[in-house]
C-alpha positions, 0 to 999 in steps of 0.5 A: 500500500502506498503512503497518502503523501505518495499515492498524491504525486504523480507518477514519473515515467521512470518511476513506473517503467524497468530501465529496459521499458517494461513496467515495474510489477510493484506499479502496477500493483499499487494501480490495482491496490488503489482500484481495490480500494476504491480510491480515487485520489490515489488513482489518480496521483499514481496514473492522471498525468500519464500520457495516453500510451502508457495509461494503455500499458497500465491498462494491459497490465492490468487483470481483466475484472479491475480494466473497467473498474480504473476507467470508472474510477477516473471518471471524467479524468480518463483519457480514452485515447488509451484505448487505442494503444492496447489490444483489440481484445482488451478495448472490447471486453471494456467497452462492452463493460463501460456501455454505450452511454459512457464511451459515447461520452468519451469518444466526443473528446478525441479525434475523428481517426481515434474515435473510429480506432474504438469503434472499429471492431465492436460488433454492429450492434455495439458500433449503432447503440454509441453512435446514437448517443452521439452529437447528429453532427459527429455520429453522421461524421463518424457514420460515414468513415465507419463505412469506407473499408477497414483499409483505406484511406477513408477509414484512416483520415481525421475530419478535422482540418484548417482549409480556407478559401485562395481569396483569403489573406495570409493576416485573415487566415492567421486572425481565423485559426486565433479566434476559432475554437474548433480547430485541430490541436496540432497541424503542419499545414492548411488547405485552400479549396474552392466553393465546391471543397475542391482541393486548390493545394497545400500551404505549410504552416512555416511558409504562412508563418513567414509570409506577410499579412496582405498578401493571399493564400493563392499565391502561396499553394504548393500544388504537388500535393500529394492527396490520395482518395478515401479508396486508396489502400492505407499501405499505398499511402504508405508508400507515398508518406515513405517516399516523399517525406511527407508530414501530412497529405490531404484526402479527396473523394472521388469529386475532388472535394477535401474530407479528410487528412492523414498524418505521420503519427496514423502512416506509423501505425499502418507501418507497423500493422503491416510489418507484423501481419507479415511475421506473423502470416510468415510463422502461420499465425493469425493476423488478428491475433492479439497476446490477449486472446483466450487459449481457444480463438488462438488454438483455433487460429492456428489449426489450419496452418498446422493442418496444412503442414501435417499433411506436407510433412506426410509427402516429404515423408513419402520420399524416406518411404521409396527409398526404404532399402537403403535406409535399413542397410546403412543408418548413417542415411537415415540419421544424416537425411534431415541435415541437408533437409533443415540446412535447406529449409533454412536457406530458403526462408532466408530467400524467401523472407527477402522476397515476400518483404519486396513485394509487399513494398512492391520493389519487385516485378518483373523488371527485376524479378529475373536478376534477383532470381539468379542473385539467389540461385547464386548464392545458393550455389555459393553457399551450396558449395561451401556447405558441402566442403563442410559438411562432407568432412563431417560426415565423412569423418564421423562414420568414417566413410569418404563416398558418404562425405561425398554424398552429402556434399552434392545433395548439400549443392543442390538442396540449398539451389532449390532452396534459393529457387523455391524462396522466391519463385514460389513467392513470385508464383503465389503474387501471380495468382493473387494469393499472399505470398506471405500466408502461405509461401512458408508451408510450400516453400518448407516441402520444396526442401524437405522432398529436394532434400531427402530426394537429392541425398538418398538418390545420390547415396543410392546411385553412388553406393550401387555403382560401387 
């Protein structure tokens, strides 16, 4: 239990985190105790001044039953932005416990993109119930954004922005920004629109402030605004930000009317989510899996790809059955065969990772595919020769059979070259047939290296020792 003077003092970030950045268990215990004691003063002293991201970490560190109680104890002082920093499963459970009226009150204080982030993963009936609690203007705005596809620019945009006509002067615009309360908390540029709200260009905030008051806004326009459409994929927008080093960009509808803006903090989230999806997909893990998900949900999500892996494993094992007689005659073949298959699989995974990432970033196309395939084959050949020598010497010395070292060396070359080819050709083929290479490549590439590894090693051994 914290002393009263400690409970009333704000908790600095360095007091709540270990040196490596993890939450201190004792800090979370103090927060949990304040909640258990129904002590809002102590709770405010601990978490009242935390950044939304830090508060989100604290929420995830608490036991599930304490999370909605924390929100209720903080009352109007709870920053609902913290709910955008937690897993979707945690967020849904908290929102369900709080009720529609409390959630509606909280999201009213957020910018539109953050409000949508809280509402988007909720069931349709809960969304509707919360939206009905909002004033008409906010309700219509959020409902329209929620109609856009999940991964579109329209879903990511915020509708709070500064737009002025080209005839306004710099002085009038600055006065407008100073006197109008309903402006974004932070912005880096303002937008120029015509009478029909069609985008004419942008004006950077620094340029506005450096220009004399009588100058019309129309003379300051940057017409290369790189606008995106509401229907554009969010990963395409992220690539645009990366390519042009953007801080923000306007979002327009099909009639070129300005309807929103996307800022770099949203794009950081998009890039992080895309990277996580690729990593999860390569491992056969569901894209929506969260650390807070229950056991049965996680197991069900992983089951399908494990089943596919089992089928391909039986296929690879059937190759061993073709050489049952040779395996019975020479136990060394059974001992060494997995080494060849494993080494080829590791090499293939390296190539596949490069290929899948290049496809995701649209760096791999018909223009450079042949060159990259040739490069990976040569890499496989070079590494195959190197490991052929290493493995051949080791295997020959281990079993005191120099011929066995030669056989495994030749098989190693074959499988590393096959792994390089499979690692790049399988993702390219899946992309051609409009399948996601990140999800499907691993299973097929592993099958290629297992089959080729077993077949090349045992086939070469059968021929070599059969001829001698």
